[in-house]
C-alpha positions in Angstrom: 107.0 43.7 -29.2 107.8 47.1 -27.8 105.1 49.7 -27.7 105.7 52.8 -29.8 104.2 56.0 -28.7 103.1 58.5 -31.3 105.5 61.3 -31.5 106.8 63.6 -34.1 107.0 61.7 -37.4 105.2 58.5 -36.1 101.6 57.9 -37.1 99.5 55.5 -34.9 97.2 53.0 -36.6 97.0 49.6 -38.2 99.5 48.2 -40.7 98.4 47.2 -44.2 98.9 43.5 -43.3 96.6 43.8 -40.2 93.9 45.4 -42.4 94.2 42.7 -45.1 93.8 40.0 -42.5 90.7 41.6 -41.0 89.2 42.0 -44.5 89.9 38.4 -45.3 88.3 37.2 -42.1 85.2 39.3 -42.8 85.0 37.9 -46.3 85.1 34.3 -45.1 82.4 35.0 -42.5 80.2 36.7 -45.1 80.6 33.8 -47.5 79.6 31.3 -44.8 76.5 33.4 -43.8 75.5 33.9 -47.5 75.6 30.2 -48.1 73.5 29.5 -45.1 70.9 32.1 -46.1 70.6 30.8 -49.6 70.2 27.2 -48.3 67.4 28.4 -45.9 65.7 30.3 -48.8 65.8 27.1 -51.0 64.4 25.0 -48.2 61.7 27.6 -47.6 60.7 27.7 -51.3 60.5 23.9 -51.4 58.4 23.8 -48.2 56.1 26.5 -49.5 55.6 24.5 -52.7 54.6 21.4 -50.6 52.1 23.5 -48.6 50.7 25.1 -51.8 50.3 21.7 -53.4 48.6 20.3 -50.3 46.1 23.2 -50.4 45.4 22.6 -54.1 44.8 18.9 -53.4 42.5 19.7 -50.5 40.5 22.0 -52.8 40.3 19.2 -55.5 39.3 16.7 -52.8 36.5 19.0 -51.6 35.4 19.5 -55.2 35.2 15.7 -55.8 33.4 15.2 -52.4 30.6 17.4 -53.6 30.3 15.7 -57.0 29.2 12.4 -58.5 32.2 12.6 -60.9 35.8 11.8 -60.3 38.4 14.5 -60.1 41.4 13.9 -62.3 44.6 16.0 -61.9 47.9 16.0 -63.8 51.3 17.5 -63.1 52.8 19.0 -66.3 55.8 20.9 -67.3 59.4 20.4 -66.2 61.8 21.9 -63.6 60.7 25.1 -62.0 57.9 25.5 -64.5 55.8 22.6 -63.4 52.2 23.1 -62.6 49.2 21.0 -61.4 45.8 21.2 -62.9 42.8 19.3 -64.1 43.5 16.6 -66.7 41.5 16.5 -69.9 39.5 13.5 -68.8 35.8 13.5 -69.7 33.4 14.3 -66.9 36.2 15.7 -64.7 34.7 17.2 -61.5 37.8 19.4 -61.2 37.6 20.8 -64.7 36.7 24.3 -63.4 39.8 24.5 -61.2 42.6 26.7 -62.5 46.1 25.2 -63.0 48.5 26.3 -60.4 52.3 26.6 -60.6 54.1 24.4 -58.0 56.6 27.2 -57.3 54.2 30.0 -57.3 56.1 32.7 -55.4 59.7 31.5 -55.6 62.4 33.6 -57.2 65.1 31.1 -56.3 65.7 28.5 -59.1 65.4 25.0 -57.5 65.4 22.8 -60.5 62.2 21.3 -58.9 61.9 17.5 -59.2 58.4 16.1 -58.7 58.0 12.3 -58.3 54.5 10.9 -58.7 52.5 8.5 -60.8 51.5 11.0 -63.5 47.7 11.6 -63.3 46.0 11.2 -60.0 42.3 10.6 -59.6 40.1 11.3 -56.6 37.0 9.2 -56.8 33.5 10.7 -56.6 32.5 11.8 -53.1 36.2 12.5 -52.5 37.4 9.0 -51.7 40.6 7.3 -52.6 41.3 3.6 -53.3 45.1 3.7 -52.7 47.5 6.3 -51.2 49.1 8.8 -53.5 52.5 10.3 -52.6 54.0 13.3 -54.4 57.7 13.9 -53.7 59.2 17.4 -54.1 63.0 17.9 -54.1 65.7 20.0 -55.7 67.5 18.8 -58.8 70.8 17.1 -58.3 70.3 16.6 -54.6 68.3 14.2 -52.5 69.4 15.9 -49.2 65.9 17.1 -48.5 62.6 15.9 -50.0 59.2 17.1 -49.0 56.2 15.0 -49.7 52.4 15.5 -50.0 50.3 12.5 -49.4 46.6 11.7 -50.0 45.5 8.9 -47.8 42.6 6.5 -48.3 39.8 6.1 -47.8 38.7 9.7 -47.0 41.4 11.4 -49.2 43.0 13.2 -46.3 45.9 15.4 -47.4 49.1 15.5 -45.3 52.6 17.0 -45.8 55.8 15.7 -44.5 59.5 15.0 -45.1 60.3 12.0 -47.3 62.6 9.6 -45.5 63.3 5.9 -45.7 60.7 5.5 -48.5 57.9 7.0 -46.5 56.3 10.3 -45.8 57.1 11.4 -42.3 54.3 13.8 -41.3 55.7 14.5 -37.8 59.0 15.9 -39.3 57.2 18.7 -41.2 56.5 20.9 -38.2 
């Protein structure tokens, strides 16, 4: 291609085709970046929900540890409107705890899926008879699941990534 020097009647610059190609490339790069940012935001919201749930369960466990009554909790609602709170069981040590949304600060709709055995009970003095695992994931995808686990006998609370039918605590870091 011969170089053309600007002179009378010739304007230097880019052609329309070159500009359209540059805009198309920028559009593709922007779309890829936006997709990655949204995925990171969804993962962050799911991780925050697991951390908030673990904190709530630690509070419930501490409440039961100081009581002679069991602490009974239930997860209610559906999708992104799910919350955990005290069940209506008589003599519930956790009756004074306020219910807490599982997605308390998220503005990103996740279609949250919570998998657990309904009502969970922490025995008096904060002990557990069997492990309880609560799985948190997005609707329509099983690519990433976080888990919160209460482990017997002391009712220790741990968070992790749910893989191969178990809660991998080391992968949560």
